[in-house]
C-alpha positions in Angstrom: 8.5 -4.0 -6.0 5.0 -5.4 -6.6 2.7 -6.5 -4.0 1.9 -10.2 -2.8 -0.1 -12.3 -3.3 -2.0 -10.7 -6.1 -4.5 -10.9 -6.7 -4.9 -11.3 -2.8 -7.7 -12.3 -0.2 -7.9 -11.0 2.7 -4.3 -9.6 3.3 -2.0 -8.5 0.7 2.1 -7.5 1.5 3.5 -4.5 0.0 7.5 -4.3 -0.3 9.3 -1.2 -0.3 12.7 0.0 -0.4 13.8 3.1 1.9 17.8 4.5 0.6 19.2 6.5 3.5 18.0 9.6 4.5 14.5 9.2 3.4 12.3 11.5 6.0 9.5 10.7 4.8 7.6 7.6 3.7 3.5 7.2 2.7 1.7 4.4 1.7 -1.9 4.6 0.5 -4.6 2.3 -0.9 -7.1 3.8 -3.4 -10.0 3.2 -5.0 -10.2 3.5 -8.8 -11.7 6.5 -8.5 -8.7 7.9 -6.6 -10.6 8.1 -3.5 -7.9 7.2 -0.3 -9.5 3.7 1.3 -6.8 3.3 3.8 -3.4 5.2 4.8 -1.3 1.8 5.3 1.8 3.9 7.0 2.7 7.4 7.1 5.9 8.4 9.0 9.8 7.6 8.9 10.8 4.3 7.7 14.9 3.3 8.4 16.6 2.2 5.4 16.3 -1.0 4.1 13.8 -3.1 2.5 10.6 -3.1 4.2 7.2 -5.2 3.9 4.2 -3.4 4.7 0.8 -5.7 5.0 -2.4 -4.3 4.2 -5.2 -6.5 6.2 -7.6 -5.2 2.8 -9.6 -3.1 5.3 -10.8 0.3 5.0 -10.2 3.3 7.5 -12.9 1.8 9.4 -12.2 -1.4 10.0 -14.4 -2.7 7.4 -13.6 -5.3 4.8 -13.3 -3.9 1.0 -15.4 -5.3 -1.7 -13.9 -7.4 -4.3 -12.2 -5.5 -7.2 -9.1 -3.3 -8.2 -7.4 -1.3 -5.7 -4.4 1.1 -6.6 -1.4 1.5 -4.2 0.8 4.1 -3.8 4.1 4.7 -2.0 5.8 7.5 -1.7 9.4 7.5 -0.5 10.7 10.8 -0.1 9.9 12.4 -3.4 10.1 9.5 -5.6 6.6 8.2 -6.2 4.9 4.6 -7.2 1.6 3.4 -8.4 0.5 0.0 -8.8 -2.9 -1.9 -9.3 -3.8 -4.7 -7.5 -7.1 -7.4 -7.2 -9.0 -8.3 -4.2 -11.1 -11.4 -4.9 -13.8 -12.8 -3.0 
């Protein structure tokens, strides 16, 4: 599903579904240049529905600027990318 709220400030929730046997889950936030802003999750997750929260901060803990960002969810070999917007 899509993140919510979107647009957001200061935080947004990213829902994801993990099927049985998904050994690797990665969730990253990227700017529109494709640069990694923050790794939200990297590692195994149990099968089922999950919600991960991004606090709107970069890897150094600084609030990101308002604007458009992409989040990418990789569950096993499945990849999904969606756009979201941070408002001031």
